[in-house]
C-alpha distance (Angstrom), angle and dihedral (degrees) to the residues before:
residue distance angle dihedral
M1 . . .
T2 3.81 . .
V3 3.83 119.3 .
H4 3.77 113.5 -151.6
R5 3.83 113.4 -158.9
I6 3.80 116.2 -166.0
F7 3.74 116.2 -145.1
N8 3.84 133.4 -169.2
R9 3.79 123.2 -98.0
S10 3.82 91.8 -101.1
A11 3.80 95.4 59.5
C12 3.79 120.3 106.1
L13 3.82 88.8 -140.7
V14 3.74 112.5 55.1
G15 3.80 122.1 -171.6
I16 3.83 114.1 -34.1
S17 3.82 103.3 -56.8
L18 3.77 112.1 25.0
L19 3.83 112.2 94.1
A20 3.80 122.8 -170.7
A21 3.79 110.4 -168.2
C22 3.75 103.6 -133.7
G23 3.81 109.6 -143.1
S24 3.85 92.2 8.4
D25 3.79 124.2 131.8
E26 3.80 89.1 -132.3
P27 3.82 115.2 108.8
A28 3.76 109.1 -93.0
I29 3.80 118.0 -111.8
P30 3.77 108.1 -125.9
A31 3.75 106.5 -105.4
L32 3.78 120.0 -122.9
S33 3.76 119.1 -121.9
F34 3.80 116.9 -117.2
E35 3.84 90.6 -103.8
E36 3.85 92.7 49.1
N37 3.80 90.9 47.5
L38 3.79 92.7 49.3
Q39 3.78 92.7 48.2
Q40 3.81 89.1 50.4
Q41 3.79 93.3 50.9
L42 3.83 91.9 49.8
I43 3.83 91.2 50.0
Q44 3.80 94.2 45.8
A45 3.84 97.9 39.8
Q46 3.77 120.5 129.2
A47 3.80 129.4 -161.5
G48 3.76 110.2 -74.5
D49 3.80 95.5 27.9
V50 3.75 122.1 135.8
I51 3.81 116.8 -152.9
E52 3.78 111.0 -160.9
I53 3.76 123.3 -153.0
P54 3.87 110.3 -155.4
A55 3.80 125.3 -139.8
G56 3.75 116.0 -78.6
S57 3.81 139.7 66.1
H58 3.79 109.8 -73.3
E59 3.78 121.8 -164.7
I60 3.80 115.6 -132.3
T61 3.80 119.2 -175.9
R62 3.79 102.1 179.7
S63 3.80 135.7 47.4
L64 3.81 115.6 -88.6
S65 3.81 122.6 -144.9
L66 3.77 139.6 -172.4
N67 3.81 126.6 -163.7
V68 3.81 102.3 165.5
P69 3.83 120.4 101.3
G70 3.80 123.0 -128.4
V71 3.80 99.0 30.5
T72 3.83 127.9 140.1
I73 3.77 124.6 -154.0
R74 3.79 111.2 -164.3
G75 3.75 133.9 178.3
A76 3.79 133.6 -171.5
G77 3.82 94.8 -106.9
I78 3.76 146.1 -26.0
D79 3.78 92.2 -99.0
T80 3.81 96.4 26.2
S81 3.78 107.7 58.3
I82 3.79 109.1 48.7
L83 3.79 130.2 179.1
S84 3.82 103.4 -159.4
F85 3.76 118.7 -161.8
R86 3.82 96.0 176.1
N87 3.86 89.0 124.7
Q88 3.78 96.7 41.0
I89 3.81 112.8 156.6
Q90 3.83 102.3 172.0
G91 3.78 138.6 35.7
A92 3.76 140.1 41.0
E93 3.86 96.1 -113.7
G94 3.77 140.0 31.4
L95 3.84 95.9 -129.1
L96 3.80 122.4 2.6
V97 3.78 117.5 -166.5
N98 3.75 127.5 -170.1
A99 3.78 102.5 168.6
D100 3.78 139.8 104.4
D101 3.85 125.7 -120.3
F102 3.82 91.7 26.5
L103 3.79 124.4 166.0
I104 3.84 126.6 -173.4
E105 3.76 122.2 174.8
D106 3.76 148.6 159.1
L107 3.76 102.1 19.5
A108 3.80 144.1 92.0
I109 3.77 134.3 -125.5
E110 3.80 114.1 -158.1
D111 3.81 139.6 -170.1
T112 3.81 100.7 -6.8
A113 3.81 118.4 176.5
G114 3.76 90.1 -126.1
D115 3.81 134.0 0.4
A116 3.78 114.1 -8.6
L117 3.81 103.8 -145.4
K118 3.85 118.0 8.0
I119 3.79 121.9 -177.8
N120 3.81 113.2 -169.9
E121 3.78 130.2 -170.0
S122 3.78 93.8 -17.8
D123 3.83 133.4 142.1
N124 3.81 125.6 -147.3
V125 3.76 102.2 19.0
T126 3.83 124.7 173.6
I127 3.78 120.9 -169.8
R128 3.78 108.7 -179.0
N129 3.77 130.0 173.0
V130 3.81 93.7 -10.0
R131 3.82 122.7 149.8
T132 3.78 123.2 -158.3
E133 3.77 115.9 -173.2
W134 3.78 144.7 163.6
T135 3.79 101.1 -149.5
G136 3.81 98.3 -158.8
G137 3.82 93.7 71.7
A138 3.81 134.0 -111.0
L139 3.87 101.9 -19.2
T140 3.80 131.0 158.8
S141 3.85 86.9 -134.8
N142 3.82 91.3 64.0
G143 3.76 119.6 106.1
A144 3.78 116.9 -85.5
Y145 3.85 102.8 -121.0
G146 3.77 134.0 28.5
I147 3.84 105.3 -170.1
Y148 3.82 105.7 13.9
P149 3.90 122.1 176.3
V150 3.78 109.6 170.8
Q151 3.85 133.1 178.5
S152 3.80 88.0 2.8
S153 3.80 139.5 120.3
N154 3.82 141.4 -143.2
I155 3.79 94.4 28.4
L156 3.81 124.8 173.4
I157 3.76 119.6 -172.1
D158 3.82 109.0 -178.4
G159 3.79 130.8 169.6
A160 3.85 93.8 -2.6
V161 3.78 127.0 156.5
A162 3.80 121.4 -154.2
I163 3.80 123.4 -176.5
G164 3.76 133.7 172.5
A165 3.81 105.7 4.1
S166 3.85 112.9 158.0
D167 3.88 89.4 -144.0
A168 3.84 113.8 17.4
G169 3.80 132.1 -15.6
I170 3.82 96.2 -155.6
Y171 3.85 110.6 18.9
V172 3.77 130.0 171.3
G173 3.80 114.3 -177.4
Q174 3.82 137.0 -179.0
S175 3.78 89.3 -5.2
S176 3.81 140.1 119.8
Q177 3.77 138.6 -142.3
I178 3.80 100.5 29.1
I179 3.78 137.5 168.9
V180 3.85 123.3 -172.3
R181 3.77 110.8 179.0
N182 3.85 145.4 152.7
S183 3.71 90.6 14.3
R184 3.84 137.8 130.6
A185 3.78 127.7 -139.5
E186 3.81 118.3 -174.5
Y187 3.78 137.6 166.0
N188 3.77 95.5 6.6
V189 3.75 126.2 124.0
A190 3.80 89.4 -119.4
G191 3.79 113.5 19.9
I192 3.78 99.0 -162.0
E193 3.85 120.8 0.8
I194 3.80 129.4 -174.8
E195 3.80 106.5 -171.1
N196 3.88 129.6 -177.8
S197 3.78 89.0 -17.8
T198 3.77 137.2 128.1
F199 3.78 135.8 -141.4
A200 3.77 104.8 15.0
D201 3.81 135.0 158.1
V202 3.83 117.2 -157.3
H203 3.77 109.1 -177.1
D204 3.76 146.6 146.9
N205 3.79 93.1 17.9
V206 3.85 133.3 133.6
A207 3.75 116.4 -131.7
T208 3.81 110.9 -178.7
N209 3.74 140.2 148.5
N210 3.75 93.2 14.3
T211 3.84 124.2 125.6
G212 3.86 86.9 -115.5
G213 3.85 119.5 10.5
I214 3.83 102.7 -151.5
L215 3.81 125.8 3.6
V216 3.78 126.4 -168.8
F217 3.78 106.7 -171.8
D218 3.77 140.8 172.0
L219 3.81 115.2 -166.2
P220 3.84 135.3 -173.8
N221 3.75 129.6 -114.3
L222 3.82 97.2 34.5
P223 3.80 126.5 122.6
V224 3.80 93.0 -117.7
Q225 3.80 119.8 45.9
G226 3.77 140.2 158.9
G227 3.77 100.3 80.0
R228 3.83 112.1 -162.4
N229 3.82 147.5 132.5
T230 3.77 101.7 55.9
R231 3.85 122.8 152.3
V232 3.78 118.1 -158.1
F233 3.77 109.7 -172.2
D234 3.78 146.2 149.1
N235 3.82 93.3 13.9
E236 3.77 130.1 140.3
I237 3.85 106.6 -130.9
H238 3.78 104.8 179.8
S239 3.82 137.6 159.1
N240 3.77 99.5 -13.5
N241 3.77 93.4 170.1
T242 3.82 105.2 128.5
G243 3.75 113.2 133.9
N244 3.73 116.0 -101.3
F245 3.79 109.4 -97.0
A246 3.77 100.1 171.1
P247 3.84 115.9 137.4
E248 3.83 111.9 -98.6
G249 3.75 114.4 -81.7
N250 3.79 98.4 25.7
I251 3.78 114.3 129.6
V252 3.82 91.3 -129.1
G253 3.74 86.0 59.1
T254 3.82 85.9 78.7
V255 3.80 93.3 60.3
P256 3.78 110.0 106.1
A257 3.75 116.4 -125.1
G258 3.77 107.0 -108.2
T259 3.78 98.6 43.2
G260 3.84 117.5 141.7
L261 3.79 101.8 -173.4
M262 3.75 128.5 -3.5
V263 3.77 124.6 -169.8
L264 3.85 110.0 -169.1
A265 3.83 119.7 -173.7
N266 3.76 94.6 -32.2
D267 3.79 127.4 133.2
S268 3.82 135.6 -143.0
I269 3.79 98.5 19.9
E270 3.80 121.0 164.2
V271 3.82 117.2 -162.3
F272 3.85 116.4 -176.0
G273 3.72 144.9 143.2
N274 3.76 94.2 21.3
S275 3.78 129.1 136.9
F276 3.82 114.7 -134.9
V277 3.78 114.4 -170.1
D278 3.83 132.6 172.4
N279 3.80 102.1 -21.5
D280 3.74 98.3 162.0
T281 3.83 101.6 -146.7
A282 3.80 99.3 36.2
N283 3.76 137.4 -37.9
V284 3.81 93.4 -134.2
M285 3.84 130.5 15.3
I286 3.83 124.0 -173.2
V287 3.79 109.6 -170.7
S288 3.82 144.3 159.8
Y289 3.82 122.8 -123.8
H290 3.79 87.0 -107.1
I291 3.84 89.9 73.8
T292 3.83 88.3 70.8
E293 3.88 89.8 60.8
R294 3.81 88.9 -140.5
P295 3.78 114.3 138.8
F296 3.81 118.7 -128.2
D297 3.80 133.5 -170.9
D298 3.77 101.4 -165.5
P299 3.83 109.1 125.9
N300 3.81 92.3 -164.4
Y301 3.77 96.1 53.4
D302 3.85 122.3 108.4
P303 3.88 107.3 -156.1
F304 3.82 95.6 -174.7
P305 3.82 127.8 92.1
E306 3.83 115.0 -135.7
T307 3.82 139.4 178.9
I308 3.80 96.0 19.9
H309 3.82 110.7 169.4
I310 3.82 116.8 -163.8
H311 3.79 113.1 -179.1
D312 3.80 144.1 149.3
N313 3.82 96.6 10.8
Q314 3.79 130.5 140.3
F315 3.80 122.9 -128.8
Q316 3.78 129.1 -166.3
G317 3.77 127.9 171.1
G318 3.80 120.5 -34.2
G319 3.77 134.2 126.1
S320 3.81 93.4 70.1
K321 3.79 99.4 118.7
P322 3.88 109.3 25.5
D323 3.81 117.3 -162.5
S324 3.84 91.4 -155.4
A325 3.75 131.8 88.2
P326 3.87 96.9 -137.1
L327 3.85 90.8 45.8
L328 3.79 91.9 48.0
A329 3.77 88.8 52.2
L330 3.81 89.7 49.3
Q331 3.76 91.8 49.9
S332 3.78 91.6 48.2
A333 3.83 91.5 49.0
T334 3.79 95.3 48.9
G335 3.76 102.9 30.2
Q336 3.79 87.5 -136.2
A337 3.75 136.6 106.6
V338 3.81 116.2 -90.1
P339 3.85 108.5 -88.2
D340 3.80 121.7 -99.2
V341 3.84 94.5 -108.3
V342 3.74 120.5 37.0
W343 3.87 121.1 -170.1
D344 3.77 117.9 -175.6
G345 3.88 90.1 -143.4
T346 3.78 95.1 -126.3
M347 3.79 115.2 137.9
V348 3.81 144.0 148.9
P349 3.81 110.2 -76.8
G350 3.79 109.8 -99.5
K351 3.78 95.5 26.6
T352 3.81 122.2 117.4
A353 3.75 124.6 -128.0
A354 3.81 89.5 -113.2
E355 3.78 89.8 58.6
V356 3.79 88.6 59.6
L357 3.76 105.3 38.5
C358 3.81 135.9 10.5
L359 3.81 122.0 -169.2
E360 3.80 118.4 -163.5
N361 3.81 138.0 165.8
N362 3.79 97.8 -12.3
G363 3.82 98.0 137.3
E364 3.74 115.9 -128.9
L365 3.79 93.7 -3.0
S366 3.80 119.5 174.4
F367 3.78 119.8 -152.6
V368 3.85 141.1 -176.8
N369 3.82 133.4 -169.5
L370 3.77 102.4 -152.5
D371 3.80 94.9 -155.1
A372 3.80 89.5 -135.9
P373 3.80 95.9 166.3
N374 3.83 87.8 64.8
G375 3.73 95.9 46.3
F376 3.80 94.5 -92.2
A377 3.84 88.4 -68.7
A378 3.82 99.4 142.2
P379 3.86 115.3 21.8
S380 3.78 113.6 -169.4
F381 3.81 129.5 -152.1
D382 3.77 94.4 -170.0
T383 3.86 112.0 124.3
T384 3.81 94.8 -176.9
G385 3.81 95.1 104.8
H386 3.78 90.7 50.3
A387 3.81 99.4 49.1
C388 3.78 93.3 110.6
S389 3.78 144.3 104.1
L390 3.82 135.1 -124.5
P391 3.75 131.1 -158.2
R392 3.82 112.4 -85.6
L393 3.72 115.7 -106.1
A394 3.81 120.9 -119.1
E395 3.79 124.1 -100.3
I396 3.78 114.2 -103.8
S397 3.80 115.2 -113.6
L398 3.79 117.4 -173.7
E399 3.79 117.4 -135.0
S400 3.79 90.3 -139.3
G401 3.81 91.3 62.2
A402 3.78 88.5 -131.8
E403 3.80 94.1 137.0
């Protein structure tokens, strides 16, 4: 294993192989800047190498990329080693990785022009104690994604912090075998999003001050579809009431501010042990893709959620200021806060309510079926058809053993 330490321009020793003889009569070799040195290390990396990012805030002006398997990028701490892209002049990402057996830990990536950390088509990925942040606040001009593995497998995101993404802070898309844990997502449009993915555990996270705390979506017209088998458990999903600042046209732009958890067109989802507090539109929403009113022409796409099991959660407050026309109408008609769990009532013809949604052991849970297929004409608060149980989903175990 080779450890590459990156030094500042003023150092006599630069990188791992360039020596400038301080005090020597020999002509000095021009020192590389931090950015040049880091780019060189990423290009020249070999399997087993460790690239160390020292303490300090380091200005990066161009996208970085890594295409070599088995490399570790390691900083001195999540708030200590900072790659700052505030003056970025080139590239769509901060760091783009297309490499298996990749580990990144103990550093921050700030103020990228586009996505902060994108992992594409990679197997065995560990993202530990990494912070992505847009430091100017919740702005539409911020990059879309903070931590962004896509079309990948065996993914562990542990101890991450994601702030300010104009789409999703922590996003895993079109992937399989996923763990997101011990992380914090704040002031993003979507705090944590699992999209068109299978076999995910999302647990022991804090999602707060986002537009939507945690989203589990399945969308049409993507190369990988059939999202299913996600467990969302033991999370704190509180006060996700930030106004939606997604760029116009983005699917997350349809998420109402004040959404705790939204499951859209996904199957076999287990939600348990979570604390839902003061999400102003609704603590939990279970909806079909039809609720977005967006047309789709994908014959292989299933727009309906099924086998959603919500049990053993705690609910407090919420539903007091809905950012949704149907829910505002419901609140006006009842004079009450929007119920804890909102189901749009859309399902495959011939299915029963219990085949879509089971509610079990959630204390004084309130519920509404919005009757969306009939133009919201006759909402129902009756939980009788949902008083059922479903088999527990299996714990996710990553093949890489990273967990």
